[in-house]
C-alpha positions as CSV (number, residue, x, y, z in Angstrom):
1,M,291.3,-18.7,240.1
2,E,289.2,-21.6,239.1
3,E,286.1,-22.6,241.1
4,N,286.2,-26.1,242.6
5,R,282.8,-27.7,241.6
6,N,283.2,-30.3,244.5
7,D,283.1,-27.7,247.2
8,F,280.0,-27.7,249.3
9,K,278.2,-24.4,249.3
10,F,274.7,-23.5,250.3
11,G,272.3,-21.9,247.8
12,F,272.0,-22.0,244.0
13,N,275.4,-22.5,242.5
14,P,277.1,-24.8,240.0
15,S,278.1,-27.4,242.6
16,A,274.5,-27.9,243.8
17,E,273.7,-30.2,240.8
18,N,276.7,-32.4,241.6
19,W,275.8,-32.8,245.2
20,N,272.1,-33.3,244.4
21,G,273.0,-36.2,242.1
22,R,275.4,-37.8,244.5
23,L,272.9,-37.7,247.4
24,A,270.2,-39.1,245.1
25,M,272.4,-42.0,244.1
26,I,273.1,-42.8,247.8
27,G,269.4,-42.7,248.6
28,F,268.6,-45.0,245.7
29,V,271.2,-47.5,246.8
30,A,270.0,-47.4,250.4
31,A,266.4,-48.0,249.3
32,L,267.6,-50.9,247.1
33,L,269.6,-52.5,249.9
34,T,266.6,-52.1,252.3
35,E,264.4,-54.0,249.8
36,I,267.0,-56.7,249.2
37,L,267.8,-57.3,252.8
38,S,264.3,-57.1,254.3
39,G,262.4,-58.7,251.5
40,Q,259.9,-55.9,251.6
41,G,259.5,-52.6,249.7
42,V,260.7,-49.4,251.4
43,L,257.1,-48.2,252.2
44,H,256.2,-51.6,253.7
45,F,259.5,-51.6,255.7
46,W,258.5,-48.3,257.3
47,G,255.0,-49.4,257.9
48,L,253.4,-46.9,255.5
49,L,251.5,-49.5,253.4
């Protein structure tokens, strides 16, 4: 039986790289939208700079 690489499993496994990439892309788009909509960088938006 073939392993489904899209299944979410904890720990080190082949699907971890897929999920890591997907979540990184979502985070990048969220940071980009925050910057576009607020007119400030993400760190300024959160008050860290």
